[in-house]
C-alpha positions as CSV (number, residue, x, y, z in Angstrom):
1,X,90.6,-36.1,163.8
2,X,93.3,-33.5,163.1
3,X,96.1,-36.1,162.8
4,X,94.1,-38.0,160.2
5,X,93.5,-34.7,158.3
6,X,97.2,-34.0,158.5
7,X,98.0,-37.5,157.1
8,X,95.5,-37.0,154.3
9,X,96.9,-33.6,153.4
10,X,100.5,-34.7,153.7
11,X,100.0,-37.7,151.4
12,X,98.2,-35.4,149.0
13,X,101.1,-33.0,148.8
14,X,103.7,-35.8,148.5
15,X,101.8,-37.5,145.6
16,X,100.8,-34.2,143.9
17,X,104.4,-32.9,143.9
18,X,106.2,-36.2,143.1
19,X,103.7,-37.8,140.8
20,X,103.0,-34.5,139.2
21,X,106.6,-33.9,138.5
22,X,106.9,-37.4,136.9
23,X,103.8,-36.9,134.7
24,X,104.0,-33.2,133.8
25,X,107.7,-32.5,133.8
26,X,109.5,-35.9,133.8
27,X,110.9,-35.4,130.3
28,X,112.4,-32.0,131.4
29,X,113.8,-32.9,134.8
30,X,114.6,-36.6,134.3
31,X,114.8,-39.2,137.0
32,X,116.9,-37.1,139.3
33,X,114.3,-34.3,139.2
34,X,111.5,-36.7,140.0
35,X,113.4,-38.2,142.9
36,X,114.2,-34.8,144.3
37,X,110.5,-33.8,144.0
38,X,109.4,-36.7,146.1
39,X,112.2,-36.2,148.7
40,X,111.8,-32.4,149.0
41,X,108.0,-32.8,149.3
42,X,108.5,-35.3,152.1
43,X,111.0,-33.0,153.8
44,X,108.6,-30.1,153.6
45,X,105.8,-32.1,155.0
46,X,107.9,-33.5,157.8
47,X,108.3,-30.0,159.2
48,X,104.7,-29.0,158.3
49,X,102.5,-31.8,159.4
50,X,105.1,-33.7,161.4
51,X,104.2,-31.9,164.7
52,X,100.5,-32.9,164.2
53,X,100.6,-36.5,163.0
54,X,104.3,-37.5,162.8
55,X,104.2,-37.2,159.0
56,X,104.0,-40.9,158.1
57,X,102.1,-40.2,154.8
58,X,102.9,-43.8,153.8
59,X,101.1,-47.0,155.0
60,X,104.5,-48.8,155.3
61,X,105.8,-46.2,157.7
62,X,102.6,-46.5,159.7
63,X,103.0,-50.2,159.9
64,X,106.6,-49.7,161.1
65,X,105.4,-47.5,163.9
66,X,102.7,-49.9,164.8
67,X,105.0,-52.9,165.0
68,X,107.5,-50.8,167.0
69,X,104.7,-50.1,169.5
70,X,104.9,-46.4,168.9
71,X,101.2,-46.1,168.0
72,X,97.9,-47.8,168.6
73,X,96.2,-50.1,166.0
74,X,93.1,-47.9,166.0
75,X,95.2,-44.9,165.0
76,X,97.0,-46.9,162.3
77,X,93.7,-47.8,160.6
78,X,92.7,-44.2,160.4
79,X,96.2,-43.2,159.1
80,X,95.9,-45.9,156.3
81,X,92.5,-44.7,155.2
82,X,93.6,-41.1,155.2
83,X,96.7,-41.8,153.2
84,X,94.9,-43.7,150.5
85,X,92.3,-40.9,150.2
86,X,94.9,-38.2,150.0
87,X,96.9,-40.1,147.3
88,X,93.7,-40.7,145.2
89,X,92.7,-37.0,145.3
90,X,96.2,-35.9,144.2
91,X,96.3,-38.5,141.4
92,X,93.0,-37.3,140.1
93,X,94.3,-33.7,140.0
94,X,97.5,-34.7,138.2
95,X,95.4,-36.6,135.6
96,X,93.1,-33.6,135.2
97,X,96.1,-31.3,134.5
98,X,97.7,-33.8,132.2
99,X,94.7,-34.2,130.0
100,X,94.5,-30.4,129.6
101,X,97.5,-30.4,127.3
102,X,97.1,-31.2,123.5
103,X,97.3,-34.9,123.2
104,X,97.1,-35.5,126.9
105,X,95.4,-38.7,128.0
106,X,95.2,-41.3,130.7
107,X,98.4,-42.7,129.2
108,X,100.3,-39.8,130.7
109,X,99.3,-41.0,134.2
110,X,99.8,-44.7,133.3
111,X,103.4,-44.0,132.4
112,X,104.1,-43.0,136.0
113,X,102.1,-45.8,137.6
114,X,104.0,-48.6,139.3
115,X,104.3,-52.0,137.6
116,X,106.4,-55.0,136.9
117,X,107.2,-57.2,133.9
118,X,105.9,-55.4,130.7
119,X,104.9,-52.4,132.8
120,X,108.3,-52.0,134.5
121,X,110.3,-49.1,132.9
122,X,113.3,-51.5,132.6
123,X,111.1,-54.6,132.1
124,X,112.2,-56.1,135.4
125,X,110.5,-59.3,136.4
126,X,108.0,-59.7,139.2
127,X,110.5,-61.2,141.7
128,X,113.1,-58.5,141.1
129,X,110.5,-55.8,141.5
130,X,109.2,-57.4,144.7
131,X,112.7,-57.5,146.3
132,X,113.4,-53.9,145.2
133,X,110.2,-52.6,146.7
134,X,110.6,-54.5,149.9
135,X,114.2,-53.8,150.7
136,X,114.3,-50.2,149.6
137,X,111.2,-49.5,151.6
138,X,113.0,-51.0,154.5
139,X,115.7,-48.4,154.2
140,X,113.0,-45.6,154.2
141,X,111.1,-46.9,157.2
142,X,114.2,-47.7,159.2
143,X,115.4,-44.1,158.7
144,X,112.0,-42.7,159.8
145,X,112.0,-44.9,162.9
146,X,115.6,-44.2,163.9
147,X,115.6,-40.5,163.2
148,X,112.4,-39.9,165.2
149,X,113.7,-42.0,168.1
150,X,113.6,-40.1,171.4
151,X,117.4,-40.3,171.6
152,X,117.9,-38.9,168.1
153,X,118.8,-35.2,167.7
154,X,115.5,-33.2,168.0
155,X,114.3,-31.1,165.1
156,X,116.3,-32.7,162.3
157,X,114.4,-35.9,161.4
158,X,112.9,-34.4,158.2
159,X,116.3,-34.0,156.6
160,X,117.5,-37.7,156.5
161,X,114.0,-38.9,155.8
162,X,113.7,-36.6,152.7
163,X,117.2,-37.6,151.5
164,X,116.7,-41.3,151.8
165,X,113.4,-41.1,149.9
166,X,115.2,-39.3,147.0
167,X,117.9,-42.0,147.0
168,X,115.6,-45.0,146.9
169,X,113.3,-43.5,144.3
170,X,116.3,-42.7,142.1
171,X,117.4,-46.3,142.5
172,X,113.9,-47.7,142.0
173,X,112.6,-45.7,139.0
174,X,114.1,-48.0,136.4
175,X,112.7,-51.0,138.2
176,X,109.1,-50.1,139.2
177,X,108.8,-46.4,138.7
178,X,109.7,-46.1,142.4
179,X,106.8,-46.6,144.8
180,X,107.9,-47.7,148.3
181,X,104.5,-46.4,149.4
182,X,101.2,-48.3,148.9
183,X,99.3,-45.0,148.8
184,X,101.5,-43.6,146.0
185,X,100.7,-46.8,144.0
186,X,97.0,-46.9,144.9
187,X,96.2,-43.4,143.7
188,X,97.2,-43.7,140.0
189,X,96.0,-47.3,139.8
190,X,92.4,-46.2,140.7
191,X,92.4,-44.1,137.5
192,X,94.5,-46.2,135.2
193,X,92.6,-49.4,136.1
194,X,93.3,-52.7,134.2
195,X,96.9,-53.8,134.6
196,X,97.6,-51.2,137.3
197,X,94.9,-52.7,139.5
198,X,96.0,-56.3,138.7
199,X,99.6,-55.6,139.8
200,X,98.7,-53.4,142.8
201,X,99.1,-56.4,145.2
202,X,102.8,-56.3,144.8
203,X,103.0,-52.6,145.7
204,X,101.0,-53.2,148.9
205,X,102.6,-56.5,150.1
206,X,106.3,-55.7,149.3
207,X,106.4,-52.2,150.9
208,X,104.5,-53.4,154.0
209,X,106.9,-56.3,154.3
210,X,109.7,-53.7,154.1
211,X,108.1,-51.8,156.9
212,X,107.9,-54.9,159.0
213,X,111.6,-55.7,158.3
214,X,112.5,-52.1,159.3
215,X,110.7,-52.4,162.6
216,X,112.4,-55.7,163.3
217,X,115.9,-54.2,162.6
218,X,115.1,-51.0,164.6
219,X,114.0,-53.0,167.6
220,X,116.9,-55.4,167.3
221,X,119.6,-52.7,167.3
222,X,118.0,-50.1,169.5
223,X,119.8,-50.0,172.8
224,X,117.3,-50.3,175.6
225,X,117.1,-47.5,178.1
226,X,119.5,-48.1,181.0
227,X,118.0,-49.8,184.0
228,X,118.6,-48.4,187.5
229,X,118.0,-50.0,190.8
230,X,115.4,-49.0,193.3
231,X,118.1,-47.7,195.5
232,X,119.5,-45.5,192.8
233,X,116.0,-44.3,191.9
234,X,115.4,-43.2,195.5
235,X,118.5,-41.0,195.6
236,X,118.2,-37.4,194.4
237,X,120.5,-36.2,191.7
238,X,123.5,-34.2,192.9
239,X,122.0,-31.1,191.3
240,X,118.7,-31.6,193.1
241,X,120.5,-32.1,196.4
242,X,122.4,-28.9,195.8
243,X,119.2,-27.0,195.1
244,X,117.7,-28.3,198.3
245,X,120.7,-27.2,200.4
246,X,120.5,-23.8,198.8
247,X,116.8,-23.5,199.6
248,X,117.5,-24.3,203.2
């Protein structure tokens, strides 16, 4: 259960830090500040909960790992549930803080919820928002899969993952408020209700499609491990042969 708890907590931190920055300090830090808040929170969690759960904290990332055959379906289900719960708790806390200010209301949280059409910051249409969410999520999930590959430099995966999240959120804020994570969209929608619930389908289907595309690209370009013959496998490595001679 520890890995599920780690996913819940990691998603909680990501949404609390990123969504909280958007709702409580968005007017002071701007889009760049919001994008950095999400990216830095993910970077911190990659090094904190990564050793426990792999730090997916995003259902689309979990789908990418599942399709890449790097995790079991039973684990993926537990990850998805944990991520949605963590995002909902964090969104509730952000709403509670926001309503503590003079004039604060649910509208503060609604302004940072994800939407399309009339609820898109730039009034982008549904198709444009769907494409943005799918392909920008693909960039994120591919970066996660590739940087955590067993042949990638060990210990540095959190850096490119945090950076790519900041980049895609900076790109996506004018379009959808930047989701690329069904859990991040689900949390605020639970409290905003109405249009946010009605449009939530896009912020599940598009990012999950992006995760599936990322897994396909990753598997397509990943060089398979070199095959060796049985004869080669039976031979000892030169260093092992030397050790044996020394031991004699």
